[in-house]
N, C-alpha and C positions, 0 to 999 in steps of 0.2 A: 504494500500500500504506500502510495506516494503522499507525503505530507503537503499541506498548502504551500509551504515555502519552496518546495521542489517544483510544484506546479507553477508558481509565480516565475521562477527562473525559466521554466520551459516555455511559458507564454512570451517572455522576453526574447528567448532564442527564436521562436517561430516568427515573431515580429521582425527581428533583424534579418534572419536568414531568408525568409520567404516573403517578406514585405506584405504580410497580412495585417488586417486591422486588429486592434485589441479585442474587439467584440468577437471576431471570428476565432482568434487564437484561444480565447477563454472558453468558447463553446467547444472547440476541439479537445482541449485539455480537461474539460468538464469541471471548471471552477467558476464560481459566480464572479461578476465584475466587482461586486462589493468586497468579496474576500480577496480579490486581486489587489485592490487599492489599500487594504488594511495595513496599518503600520503599528507594531507593538509599542506600548508605552513602557513596558517593563524595564527595558535596557537603560533608559534614562534615569528612572527612579531608583534603580538598584546600585548605581555607581558608587555613591557615598557609602552605602551599607556594605558593599563588597570590600571596599578599601578598609573600612573599620573592622570588618570580620577577619580579614587577612592579617591586619595588624595585631588584633587580639589573639589570633591563632598562633602567631609567632611569639607573642609575649607570654602566652600561657599554653605551651605545647601539650600539656597533660590534660587540658580541659576538653571535654566532649562538646557536642553542639548545644546541649541543654544548658550547660554552665555559661557558654559563650552567649547563648540567647538571653540568659538572665542579665549578663553584663550589658548587652545591647539594649535590652528593655529598660534597664536603669538609666541609660543615656537617652532614652526616648526615641531610638531609631527604628525599632520594630514592635509589632504587636503580635504577629502570627508566627507560631513556633514552626509550622510547616514550611514557611518561606525561609526561615533561618536554616532549616535542614536542607532544603533544595540548594541554597547557595553554598552551604558547607560542603555538600558532596560535589557540586560543580567545581569548587576550588580545589578539590582533592585533599581537603583537610581530614586528618584521621588522628586518633590518639596515638602518639608515638610511644612505642614500647622500647625500652633499652635492652638491646641484646647482650647477653652475657652477664647481666646483672644478677647477683646472688640474692636470694630472699632472706 
């Protein structure tokens, strides 16, 4: 299954390569023209949050996403725990375990 972002690229390709209208290309790819023009707002609003989450992840490498979420919430940056988890995994942050450390 092709995601809408892939279909948008395909419409652009069809328009460039075959000089067809946006309407015809969208119909061929089976995407609505409204979905074709949609622009996500998520990227702009997450920039500050991503930077702060990355900084806190470096400062507190042993903290999981829930503790980092608590710190971000105290700063007033987030409300939703699921959003913090999504960004945490996208950044590749994980709890670092020390190898070879004795208990």
